[in-house]
SERO-4910 file (N, C-alpha, C, O; in steps of 0.05 Angstrom, whole numbers):
BEGIN
 pado doro    nc1    nc2    nc3   cac1   cac2   cac3    cc1    cc2    cc3    oc1    oc2    oc3
  Met    A    313   -356    224    316   -357    183    299   -345    154    276   -345    146
  Arg    A    322   -335    146    318   -328    119    306   -340     95    309   -363     87
  Ile    A    289   -318     84    267   -339     71    271   -319     37    293   -309     40
  Lys    A    262   -311     14    252   -305     -4    227   -291    -11    216   -305    -29
  Pro    A    216   -273     -7    196   -259    -17    160   -284    -28    136   -283    -23
  Gly    A    181   -303    -48    160   -319    -55    159   -345    -43    144   -362    -54
  Gln    A    174   -352    -19    174   -362      5    152   -363     19    144   -385     26
  Leu    A    139   -342     25    116   -329     39     98   -344     48     96   -353     71
  Asn    A     90   -345     39     62   -366     37     56   -398     39     36   -407     50
  Ala    A     78   -413     25     95   -436     33     94   -445     60     82   -463     73
  Glu    A    116   -419     66    120   -425    108    101   -419    128     98   -431    149
  Leu    A     84   -395    120     51   -383    126     41   -413    141     37   -418    164
  Lys    A     38   -432    115     21   -443    119     36   -486    130     28   -509    128
  Lys    A     60   -471    139     78   -492    163     66   -489    188     62   -506    205
  Gly    A     59   -455    188     57   -451    221     54   -421    223     41   -411    204
  Leu    A     64   -404    242     76   -382    248     88   -384    263     86   -399    283
  Lys    A    106   -366    256    131   -367    276    130   -336    292    123   -315    281
  Pro    A    141   -339    322    132   -314    340    144   -285    322    140   -261    322
  Ile    A    156   -301    312    184   -273    301    184   -266    267    195   -281    251
  Tyr    A    168   -238    256    176   -238    230    175   -214    223    156   -198    228
  Val    A    207   -208    203    219   -184    195    224   -180    170    244   -189    159
  Ile    A    202   -165    154    212   -159    143    230   -128    130    223   -106    137
  Thr    A    247   -133    115    272   -108    104    274   -104     76    278   -119     57
  Gly    A    271    -75     80    276    -70     41    269    -39     28    256    -25     42
  Asp    A    277    -29      4    267     -9     11    250    -10    -19    254      8    -36
  Glu    A    232    -32    -24    210    -31    -29    183    -37    -26    171    -58    -22
  Pro    A    169     -2    -32    147     -7    -10    125    -28    -17    119    -46     -1
  Leu    A    115    -27    -37     99    -46    -43    105    -69    -36     89    -82    -23
  Gln    A    123    -77    -42    127   -114    -29    126   -114     -9    113   -134     -4
  Leu    A    137    -95     23    136    -96     40    113    -96     48    106   -111     67
  Gly    A     93    -79     34     73    -61     52     48    -92     53     37   -102     73
  Glu    A     47    -99     28     36   -139     15     47   -160     38     31   -164     57
  Met    A     66   -171     38     80   -183     47     72   -179     89     75   -200    102
  Ala    A     66   -159    103     67   -140    124     31   -154    116     26   -176    127
  Asp    A     13   -143    101    -14   -144    103    -11   -186    107    -19   -197    127
  Thr    A     -2   -197     93     -2   -225     90      0   -241    118    -11   -261    128
  Ile    A     18   -224    125     31   -245    156      7   -244    178     -2   -260    194
  Arg    A      0   -207    166    -21   -198    190    -47   -201    181    -65   -188    192
  Lys    A    -56   -220    156    -75   -244    157    -87   -256    171   -107   -254    185
  Ala    A    -58   -283    160    -49   -298    170    -53   -301    207    -68   -315    221
  Ala    A    -38   -285    213    -45   -282    252    -69   -292    249    -73   -316    249
  Arg    A    -90   -274    244   -117   -261    248   -130   -291    250   -142   -297    271
  Leu    A   -129   -308    231   -133   -329    218   -135   -351    242   -150   -370    245
  Ala    A   -111   -339    256    -94   -363    279   -102   -353    310    -95   -361    333
  Gly    A   -123   -323    297   -126   -324    330   -119   -301    343   -132   -292    362
  Tyr    A    -95   -289    331    -89   -269    347   -109   -244    333   -111   -235    310
  Asp    A   -121   -239    356   -140   -226    346   -131   -181    353   -139   -160    342
  Asn    A   -114   -185    374   -107   -164    373    -89   -148    354    -84   -157    331
  Arg    A    -76   -119    364    -56   -107    346    -58    -85    366    -77    -71    374
  Glu    A    -21    -86    371     -1    -58    380      6    -57    352      7    -75    335
  Val    A     11    -33    352     19    -12    334     42     -1    338     36     18    352
  Ile    A     77      1    334     91      4    350    103     25    325    101     15    302
  Thr    A    112     44    325    131     73    308    157     75    316    157     81    340
  Val    A    179     73    308    217     71    326    205     90    319    186     83    305
  Asp    A    208    134    323    213    155    318    237    170    339    255    153    344
  Ala    A    239    177    343    258    206    355    253    200    375    269    186    388
  Asp    A    228    210    385    207    206    414    210    183    415    221    181    437
  Phe    A    207    161    406    203    127    420    224    117    434    248    116    428
  Glu    A    207    105    467    231     89    479    225     64    485    204     55    495
  Trp    A    248     51    476    240     13    481    243     -1    501    249    -25    503
  His    A    238     21    524    224     -1    540    198     -2    529    183     -4    549
  Gln    A    187     -1    512    149      4    518    139    -31    502    120    -46    507
  Leu    A    163    -32    484    172    -57    470    156    -73    499    132    -72    503
  Ala    A    172    -87    514    172   -109    540    145   -101    556    128   -117    562
  Phe    A    143    -77    561    117    -62    566     87    -79    550     71    -94    562
  Ile    A     86    -73    517     78    -78    509     70   -115    506     48   -126    503
  Ala    A     93   -124    508     96   -156    493     83   -161    523     62   -173    519
  Asp    A     90   -156    556     84   -167    581     48   -164    588     35   -179    603
  Ala    A     32   -132    567     14   -135    577     -7   -149    561    -13   -153    538
  Met    A    -17   -155    590    -59   -175    573    -67   -161    578    -67   -147    598
  Ser    A    -82   -164    553   -111   -157    547   -140   -168    561   -147   -191    565
  Ile    A   -155   -143    566   -176   -167    579   -185   -190    576   -201   -203    589
  Phe    A   -170   -195    551   -188   -226    548   -168   -240    547   -170   -264    541
  Ala    A   -151   -232    552   -118   -247    545   -121   -265    519   -124   -289    520
  Asp    A   -118   -247    492   -125   -253    464    -92   -262    452    -72   -256    466
  Lys    A    -89   -273    433    -70   -267    430    -66   -241    410    -84   -232    397
  Lys    A    -46   -232    411    -32   -204    412    -11   -204    386      4   -223    383
  Val    A    -14   -178    362     11   -182    346     26   -152    349     18   -130    341
  Ile    A     51   -160    363     62   -132    361     67   -118    331     81   -132    317
  Asp    A     61   -100    323     64    -92    296     98    -56    304    101    -33    314
  Leu    A    108    -71    293    133    -51    301    149    -47    279    159    -66    266
  Arg    A    153    -21    274    151     -1    240    185      7    248    185     18    270
  Leu    A    217      6    235    223      8    234    233     18    222    252      6    213
  Pro    A    226     53    211    233     65    186    262     65    184    271     62    162
  Ser    A    275     68    200    313     81    198    326     48    178    342     47    159
  Gly    A    308     20    194    321      4    186    351    -10    211    365    -30    204
  Thr    A    356      8    241    378      7    256    363     22    281    364     47    285
  Pro    A    353      7    295    347      7    323    355     25    338    340     40    351
  Gly    A    380     27    337    403     35    356    418     15    377    421     -8    370
  Ile    A    427     23    400    442     11    428    419      6    432    411    -15    422
  Asp    A    402     21    447    373     11    454    354     -9    455    344    -23    472
  Gly    A    350     -5    425    326    -17    410    347    -34    406    334    -54    412
  Ala    A    374    -46    399    381    -62    407    390    -82    428    406    -99    420
  Lys    A    385    -83    450    385    -89    463    352   -107    482    345   -128    494
  Ala    A    338    -75    469    305    -92    473    304   -117    453    291   -137    458
  Leu    A    311   -116    444    303   -146    421    320   -161    424    316   -181    410
  Ile    A    335   -161    435    363   -186    439    333   -203    469    320   -223    466
  Ala    A    332   -187    489    324   -185    507    296   -187    493    285   -200    511
  Tyr    A    279   -185    479    254   -191    471    263   -221    463    246   -239    466
  Cys    A    281   -225    456    276   -252    430    288   -269    462    272   -287    469
  Glu    A    307   -266    476    309   -288    497    281   -300    518    282   -322    530
  Arg    A    253   -277    517    233   -289    528    216   -279    518    211   -255    517
  Leu    A    203   -300    507    182   -297    482    166   -313    489    168   -337    494
  Gln    A    147   -296    489    109   -306    505     98   -314    472     98   -302    451
  Glu    A     88   -342    480     71   -359    452     56   -336    445     54   -325    423
  Asp    A     40   -327    473     11   -311    449     23   -280    442      8   -261    444
  Asn    A     47   -275    435     50   -251    421     62   -248    393     84   -237    395
  Leu    A     56   -252    374     73   -240    349     82   -222    345     71   -202    354
  Leu    A    106   -221    331    127   -197    324    129   -185    304    151   -195    298
  Leu    A    122   -165    279    120   -176    271    131   -137    259    117   -117    261
  Ile    A    159   -139    247    185   -117    240    184   -128    220    189   -149    210
  Thr    A    170    -95    214    178    -80    177    203    -52    174    199    -29    182
  Ala    A    223    -60    164    248    -45    166    254    -33    140    250    -44    119
  Gly    A    264    -12    143    285     -9    121    293    -13    115    295    -35    127
  Lys    A    308    -14     98    339    -28     76    357    -32    100    366    -12    111
  Leu    A    365    -62    110    385    -51    129    409    -64    120    407    -83    104
  Ala    A    437    -53    130    454    -43    114    479    -62    121    485    -59    144
  Ser    A    492    -76    110    497    -97    111    517   -107    140    514   -127    153
  Ala    A    533    -90    144    538    -99    180    523   -103    194    528   -115    215
  Ser    A    490    -93    186    469   -102    208    475   -128    206    485   -140    225
  Leu    A    468   -139    183    456   -179    188    486   -187    205    490   -210    213
  Lys    A    504   -166    209    523   -189    235    513   -174    252    530   -156    249
  Thr    A    500   -165    268    497   -148    307    488   -170    309    481   -186    291
  Arg    A    489   -175    345    479   -185    366    439   -189    352    428   -210    345
  Trp    A    430   -164    351    398   -161    352    388   -184    324    373   -204    324
  Phe    A    406   -167    302    394   -187    277    395   -218    272    378   -231    260
  Glu    A    425   -229    289    422   -250    294    397   -267    315    386   -289    313
  Ala    A    398   -239    341    372   -264    361    347   -276    330    339   -297    321
  Leu    A    346   -247    325    315   -245    313    308   -263    279    287   -271    270
  Asp    A    341   -265    267    333   -291    252    344   -316    267    340   -334    251
  Lys    A    356   -326    292    346   -355    293    321   -355    310    320   -373    327
  Arg    A    297   -335    309    286   -330    331    257   -332    313    235   -342    321
  Gly    A    262   -319    284    238   -331    268    245   -327    233    255   -344    218
  Ile    A    237   -303    225    237   -315    197    235   -282    187    220   -264    196
  Val    A    258   -282    164    273   -259    154    269   -253    127    274   -271    111
  Ile    A    258   -225    119    251   -227     87    261   -201     74    247   -181     78
  Gln    A    284   -198     60    305   -183     42    289   -183     19    287   -200      1
  Val    A    275   -158     24    256   -151     -2    269   -130    -27    270   -105    -26
  Trp    A    274   -139    -39    296   -119    -63    280   -100    -90    256   -104    -95
  Pro    A    294    -80   -105    277    -67   -120    292    -93   -142    313   -106   -142
  Leu    A    264    -92   -163    267   -120   -190    262   -113   -213    242   -102   -220
  Asp    A    283   -119   -227    291   -112   -246    290   -142   -277    290   -166   -270
  Gly    A    288   -133   -311    309   -153   -317    266   -171   -310    243   -164   -305
  Gln    A    284   -197   -316    265   -224   -319    249   -219   -290    228   -205   -288
  Asp    A    260   -230   -270    254   -211   -248    219   -206   -246    199   -219   -245
  Leu    A    229   -168   -246    208   -156   -263    180   -166   -275    156   -161   -271
  Val    A    201   -186   -297    174   -187   -315    154   -216   -308    131   -222   -315
  Asn    A    169   -227   -294    158   -251   -282    141   -239   -255    126   -254   -242
  Trp    A    144   -214   -248    129   -218   -214     96   -196   -232     73   -196   -224
  Leu    A    108   -181   -258     86   -168   -270     78   -191   -285     57   -182   -295
  Gln    A     80   -216   -293     59   -244   -298     34   -249   -285     11   -251   -291
  Gln    A     54   -248   -254     40   -263   -231     26   -245   -233     12   -251   -252
  Arg    A     14   -207   -219      5   -195   -208    -15   -193   -234    -38   -190   -227
  Leu    A    -12   -194   -257    -38   -200   -281    -50   -228   -270    -73   -227   -263
  Gln    A    -38   -249   -267    -60   -274   -263    -76   -269   -240    -97   -282   -236
  Gln    A    -64   -242   -216    -82   -239   -193   -113   -231   -200   -136   -231   -190
  Arg    A    -99   -224   -230   -123   -204   -232   -149   -215   -263   -167   -205   -277
  Gly    A   -136   -243   -259   -149   -251   -284   -133   -254   -308   -134   -274   -323
  Leu    A   -114   -229   -310   -101   -227   -345    -86   -242   -340    -78   -256   -321
  Ser    A    -80   -233   -373    -47   -247   -391    -49   -239   -404    -69   -233   -417
  Ala    A    -25   -237   -407     -8   -217   -443     21   -243   -443     33   -259   -428
  Asp    A     19   -230   -481     45   -247   -482     74   -228   -476     75   -206   -465
  Thr    A     93   -244   -487    115   -245   -470    121   -207   -495    140   -194   -487
  Asp    A    109   -196   -514    116   -173   -528    104   -148   -508    110   -124   -507
  Gly    A     79   -165   -492     59   -136   -471     76   -135   -452     83   -112   -448
  Leu    A     89   -156   -436    112   -166   -410    112   -145   -406     99   -128   -394
  Arg    A    148   -148   -434    161   -133   -435    141    -97   -436    140    -79   -418
  Leu    A    133    -97   -453    126    -54   -458    115    -57   -432    110    -33   -427
  Leu    A    107    -71   -410     92    -67   -396    121    -58   -364    120    -43   -345
  Ala    A    139    -74   -371    163    -78   -362    187    -45   -361    204    -36   -347
  Ser    A    171    -38   -391    180    -20   -392    181      9   -388    199     24   -381
  Arg    A    153     15   -395    143     34   -380    147     36   -344    151     57   -334
  Val    A    145     17   -332    149     27   -301    157     27   -291    153     32   -268
  Glu    A    193     19   -313    201     19   -288    215     16   -268    226     29   -251
  Gly    A    213     -7   -273    218    -10   -242    198    -16   -209    194    -31   -190
  Asn    A    191      6   -220    165     21   -201    130      3   -191    107      8   -195
  Leu    A    143    -14   -180    123    -30   -173     96    -15   -156     77    -30   -151
  Leu    A     94      6   -150     72     10   -137     50     32   -169     26     39   -171
  Ala    A     80     35   -192     60     39   -211     49     20   -230     31     25   -247
  Ala    A     61      0   -226     60    -18   -241     34    -34   -233     19    -46   -248
  Ala    A     32    -31   -203      1    -43   -203    -28    -33   -199    -50    -43   -200
  Gln    A    -18     -7   -196    -36     19   -207    -42     23   -251    -60     36   -263
  Glu    A    -22      7   -261    -21     16   -289    -37    -25   -292    -48    -28   -313
  Ile    A    -37    -45   -279    -48    -68   -290    -67    -62   -278    -84    -69   -294
  Glu    A    -88    -46   -242   -109    -39   -237   -139    -32   -259   -163    -35   -258
  Lys    A   -114    -18   -285   -130      4   -290   -147    -20   -324   -167    -24   -338
  Leu    A   -117    -29   -320   -136    -44   -347   -152    -74   -344   -159    -88   -363
  Tyr    A   -155    -79   -314   -163    -91   -305   -207    -81   -306   -229    -92   -311
  Val    A   -197    -54   -299   -225    -32   -293   -235    -33   -320   -260    -32   -324
  Leu    A   -212    -36   -343   -219    -15   -367   -237    -54   -386   -259    -57   -398
  Tyr    A   -215    -72   -381   -228    -90   -408   -232   -113   -379   -242   -133   -390
  Gly    A   -232   -116   -366   -234   -133   -344   -218   -153   -356   -204   -148   -376
  Ala    A   -219   -191   -338   -210   -207   -343   -202   -210   -362   -215   -198   -379
  Gly    A   -183   -224   -370   -178   -238   -404   -161   -245   -417   -149   -259   -401
  Arg    A   -152   -246   -436   -119   -240   -438   -116   -208   -456   -134   -203   -472
  Leu    A    -99   -194   -455    -93   -168   -467    -77   -179   -484    -60   -196   -480
  Ser    A    -90   -161   -516    -60   -162   -535    -46   -135   -529    -50   -122   -508
  Leu    A    -32   -129   -543     -5   -104   -533    -15    -81   -547      2    -63   -544
  Gln    A    -41    -71   -564    -46    -55   -575    -65    -50   -554    -74    -27   -554
  Gln    A    -77    -73   -530    -85    -60   -499    -72    -38   -494    -75    -14   -497
  Ile    A    -44    -65   -480    -24    -44   -465    -15    -19   -473     -4     -3   -457
  Leu    A    -19    -12   -507     -4     12   -513    -35     19   -507    -29     23   -483
  Ala    A    -48     21   -507    -79     43   -500    -80     51   -488    -82     75   -492
  Val    A    -81     38   -456    -87     51   -429    -50     52   -413    -48     64   -392
  Val    A    -31     41   -423     -1     39   -412     15     72   -426     26     90   -415
  Ala    A      8     66   -455     19     93   -467      9    104   -467     19    123   -480
  Asp    A    -16    111   -457    -28    144   -465    -28    164   -456    -40    166   -435
  Asn    A    -17    185   -466    -25    205   -457    -38    218   -441    -33    231   -420
  Ser    A    -59    214   -452    -64    221   -432    -93    216   -406   -115    226   -401
  Arg    A    -74    195   -393    -80    188   -373    -62    206   -353    -64    204   -328
  Tyr    A    -46    221   -364    -26    251   -353    -49    268   -353    -40    290   -347
  Asp    A    -78    269   -357    -88    282   -360   -121    288   -334   -138    305   -330
  Val    A   -114    256   -323   -124    244   -309   -105    255   -265   -112    266   -245
  Phe    A    -86    245   -274    -71    258   -259    -74    292   -248    -69    303   -227
  Lys    A    -84    299   -269    -76    335   -280   -104    327   -258   -104    324   -234
  Leu    A   -118    326   -270   -163    322   -259   -144    325   -220   -148    344   -204
  Ile    A   -126    306   -217   -136    291   -189   -122    330   -174   -130    343   -155
  Asp    A   -109    333   -186    -79    360   -167   -104    381   -178    -95    404   -178
  Ser    A   -130    380   -188   -136    410   -203   -170    401   -173   -188    415   -165
  Val    A   -163    368   -168   -190    365   -161   -181    381   -119   -195    398   -107
  Leu    A   -161    369   -109   -140    372    -88   -139    401    -75   -140    410    -52
  Ser    A   -136    410   -104   -123    445   -112   -153    450   -110   -155    473   -101
  Asp    A   -169    442   -114   -184    462    -98   -205    481   -128   -224    494   -120
  Lys    A   -202    481   -159   -204    492   -169   -216    486   -189   -210    474   -210
  Glu    A   -251    502   -175   -261    486   -199   -271    492   -227   -288    479   -240
  Asp    A   -254    517   -237   -265    508   -258   -241    494   -282   -244    488   -306
  Arg    A   -223    494   -270   -202    472   -287   -213    449   -286   -207    436   -305
  Ile    A   -236    433   -264   -234    404   -258   -263    410   -276   -274    389   -283
  Val    A   -274    429   -283   -298    420   -304   -283    416   -336   -284    394   -347
  Lys    A   -276    429   -342   -250    445   -363   -242    408   -365   -251    390   -378
  Ile    A   -233    409   -354   -216    378   -348   -224    363   -360   -213    354   -380
  Leu    A   -252    354   -350   -268    335   -349   -278    333   -380   -284    313   -392
  Leu    A   -279    354   -388   -297    362   -410   -276    350   -431   -282    337   -451
  Gly    A   -251    358   -423   -238    347   -435   -219    313   -443   -208    307   -464
  Leu    A   -223    294   -416   -233    275   -419   -249    264   -430   -241    244   -442
  Arg    A   -275    267   -431   -301    259   -441   -297    263   -476   -301    246   -493
  Gly    A   -289    289   -480   -288    305   -511   -251    275   -527   -252    267   -550
  Glu    A   -230    268   -511   -221    257   -524   -222    230   -511   -201    219   -506
  Gly    A   -247    216   -504   -259    192   -520   -247    172   -496   -252    148   -499
  Val    A   -227    181   -465   -226    176   -445   -250    160   -424   -271    169   -414
  Ala    A   -231    121   -422   -251    113   -408   -271    121   -382   -254    124   -364
  Ala    A   -284    123   -376   -298    141   -353   -292    119   -325   -291    127   -301
  Pro    A   -287     83   -334   -275     70   -309   -247     90   -289   -245     97   -265
  Ile    A   -224     94   -316   -197    103   -315   -201    131   -294   -186    134   -275
  Val    A   -218    147   -299   -229    178   -284   -229    162   -253   -210    166   -237
  Leu    A   -257    139   -243   -277    134   -228   -243    122   -209   -229    128   -190
  Trp    A   -246    100   -231   -212    102   -204   -198    115   -196   -189    109   -173
  Ala    A   -187    139   -209   -164    145   -201   -188    176   -172   -176    190   -156
  Leu    A   -197    176   -173   -217    191   -159   -225    172   -131   -221    172   -106
  Thr    A   -232    161   -143   -238    142   -103   -221    111   -102   -228     89    -94
  Arg    A   -193    120   -116   -159    112   -116   -155    129    -87   -150    118    -65
  Glu    A   -160    167    -93   -153    191    -80   -176    178    -48   -176    166    -27
  Ala    A   -187    190    -64   -208    188    -25   -201    166    -12   -193    172     10
  Arg    A   -200    136    -19   -190    118     -4   -150    116      2   -135    100     13
  Ser    A   -149    133     -7   -119    134      3   -115    160     23    -98    160     41
  Leu    A   -134    184     16   -143    205     41   -154    187     63   -141    198     80
  Ile    A   -164    172     73   -186    159     87   -163    157    107   -158    168    129
  Lys    A   -146    133     86   -129    107    106   -117    142    123   -127    151    143
  Ile    A    -98    155    109    -71    178    121    -92    190    152    -84    190    175
  Lys    A   -116    198    142   -125    209    163   -133    179    183   -116    172    199
  Trp    A   -150    169    183   -133    143    196   -111    129    216   -110    121    239
  Ala    A    -94    133    189    -67    141    208    -61    149    228    -57    139    250
  Ile    A    -61    178    217    -60    195    238    -75    203    265    -68    212    287
  Ala    A    -99    194    254   -122    195    280   -100    172    302    -89    179    323
  Gly    A    -99    143    288    -80    133    307    -55    139    329    -43    127    347
  Gly    A    -54    158    320    -31    165    334      7    176    321     24    192    329
  Gln    A      5    160    302     27    160    282     26    191    267     11    208    259
  Ser    A     61    182    271     69    214    263     63    225    231     69    210    212
  Arg    A     50    252    227     48    257    198     67    251    178     64    244    155
  Asp    A     84    254    190    112    252    165    107    226    153     98    225    131
  Leu    A    115    187    177    105    180    167    105    160    159    118    140    151
  Val    A     66    179    169     42    159    153     52    177    117     48    166     96
  Tyr    A     60    196    119     53    209     93     74    203     70     71    209     46
  Lys    A    102    186     84    121    169     64    108    148     63    104    140     41
  Asn    A     92    126     93     96    106     72     69    106     61     61     84     57
  Asn    A     50    128     53     31    125     23     45    139      7     29    151     -7
  Gln    A     67    144      0     84    156    -21     82    183    -20     90    190    -42
  Val    A     76    204     -4     55    223     -4     92    254      0    103    263     20
  Trp    A     96    256    -26    137    268    -27    128    298    -16    107    306     -7
  Asp    A    155    313    -20    154    341    -11    127    355    -23    106    364    -13
  Lys    A    137    352    -44    120    368    -65     84    368    -58     67    382    -69
  Arg    A     81    346    -37     49    340    -42     45    343    -17     21    341    -12
  Lys    A     63    349      8     55    350     30     38    366     39     19    354     50
  Gln    A     35    391     38     27    418     34     -6    410     18    -24    408     34
  Leu    A    -11    407     -3    -30    395     -9    -52    378      4    -72    387     15
  Ile    A    -46    354      3    -54    338     21    -54    349     51    -77    350     59
  Ser    A    -38    355     65    -40    361     88    -70    387     94    -86    395    111
  His    A    -63    392     65    -96    421     61   -128    406     61   -150    412     71
  Val    A   -118    390     49   -147    370     37   -144    350     61   -134    336     44
  Leu    A   -143    341     75   -139    327    101   -153    349    127   -172    345    141
  Asn    A   -135    373    126   -158    400    138   -195    401    141   -213    407    156
  Arg    A   -188    388    107   -221    409    102   -245    384     93   -266    382     82
  Leu    A   -231    371    102   -251    346     87   -251    320    105   -235    302    108
  Ser    A   -279    325    115   -287    304    145   -281    276    143   -269    272    122
  Asp    A   -286    251    158   -289    230    143   -307    211    135   -307    187    127
  Lys    A   -333    242    143   -363    236    128   -358    235     98   -360    213     86
  Glu    A   -351    260     84   -351    268     65   -324    257     61   -307    270     73
  Leu    A   -318    245     52   -290    227     49   -309    194     29   -310    186      6
  Thr    A   -321    187     57   -340    173     58   -362    182     34   -360    173     11
  Gly    A   -380    198     43   -397    201     18   -382    199     -9   -388    180    -24
  Ile    A   -364    217    -17   -344    213    -41   -354    172    -42   -375    164    -53
  Leu    A   -340    160    -33   -344    137    -43   -368    119    -48   -369     98    -60
  Val    A   -393    135    -30   -415    123    -40   -438    139    -66   -461    136    -74
  Leu    A   -424    150    -70   -422    169   -104   -395    152   -120   -381    153   -141
  Gly    A   -395    149   -115   -368    132   -132   -369    110   -144   -357    104   -165
  Ala    A   -392     89   -122   -416     59   -134   -433     72   -146   -432     64   -169
  Lys    A   -449     87   -146   -464    104   -161   -454    108   -194   -468    101   -212
  Ala    A   -435    118   -196   -421    118   -217   -413     99   -230   -422     95   -253
  Asp    A   -390     82   -216   -400     53   -226   -420     43   -240   -419     37   -264
  Arg    A   -452     40   -216   -466     37   -230   -473     39   -250   -473     18   -264
  Gln    A   -482     62   -261   -485     77   -283   -469     66   -313   -478     62   -335
  Ile    A   -441     65   -301   -423     65   -320   -431     30   -331   -426     18   -352
  Lys    A   -441     25   -312   -449    -16   -314   -478    -23   -322   -490    -44   -321
  Gly    A   -491     12   -333   -521      7   -341   -534     -5   -323   -555    -16   -329
  Gln    A   -524     -4   -298   -547    -14   -273   -570     13   -258   -585      8   -240
  Gln    A   -569     28   -265   -576     42   -250   -571     70   -279   -551     74   -294
  Ser    A   -604     86   -278   -601    113   -303   -578    131   -290   -561    129   -272
  Gly    A   -585    149   -306   -564    169   -311   -539    182   -319   -525    163   -325
  Asp    A   -529    199   -322   -504    206   -335   -473    204   -318   -461    220   -304
  Ala    A   -466    173   -326   -433    180   -304   -419    196   -297   -407    199   -276
  Trp    A   -419    219   -332   -402    231   -323   -406    262   -309   -387    277   -303
  Glu    A   -441    269   -305   -445    290   -294   -445    273   -258   -445    287   -238
  Thr    A   -445    251   -257   -437    238   -233   -414    249   -214   -412    259   -191
  Leu    A   -398    243   -238   -361    253   -237   -364    272   -239   -360    284   -218
  Arg    A   -370    281   -252   -367    318   -248   -377    319   -214   -359    329   -201
  Glu    A   -397    313   -197   -416    315   -184   -386    304   -154   -381    316   -133
  Ile    A   -374    284   -162   -353    266   -142   -324    292   -146   -309    301   -129
  Cys    A   -324    297   -166   -298    335   -165   -307    349   -152   -290    366   -145
  Leu    A   -329    352   -142   -336    386   -131   -335    372   -108   -317    384    -97
  Arg    A   -340    359    -97   -347    353    -60   -324    351    -58   -320    362    -36
  Phe    A   -301    343    -68   -270    352    -62   -264    370    -46   -250    371    -26
  Thr    A   -285    394    -66   -283    420    -70   -295    430    -51   -297    455    -49
***
């Protein structure tokens, strides 16, 4: 059964289906809907999870093996199948049809796939999945759909904006939902919950100084201590809010931890980079940082971030900007 992205929560409340397929080329929606399904599965007792990434070395007989294998405690299991190409090939088509023909009630199959070609929607393997589960196709948002999404996203953070503010935000992010989510997070960090004025949105979203924050991150990852100190002094002198700098630094640390864990879990580095929006120009830089910093060191950065957060809020003595400087140097 095919549903729209906005219908997922209502469908999950009716009960879990044995198969979910999320397909498209909009990464934020794709990832967040998969997270929602996994959370619902955990609440329903699916405590085990097997992640399968379909790459050049994958052999499709593994799907049947994992589906048939019982855990030592016979718990319910989520089979998390990643299909970046959007097509399973001949062997994959046979394996998916076979899986659908002998469903097991203790398994939930979650497939996240790249955008499917129109021809794929008429294949036997897709029709088998469609018949026995839920299929959600994700599309990039624009126009009023994007404005509506931004409004809902703001509301999730306890924020709101008038029509002009929403249109300004939509024009700045140009349909990039990852960028939009980051901008909304910055607005929340800076202003807290409440109604945003057009001037507040302009001050954050249209402020050219935000690019200096990104330059700071690049300098931090590139191990350029002199440049780090110079940019930090510039940001402070220009009146850039400390919470914005802290947000950027801790976000980068969390991202690096997530990438490290995924690679340690056996996923290919290229796929992990793709899933975390690490594009060609930054691959070498990120690889260098991953080799340089341990899990313990990255966790230590987040601990320092918590200290800076308390200092910013007046809950702990000390200069938050000095702690931000220490965080930057911990990266190096």
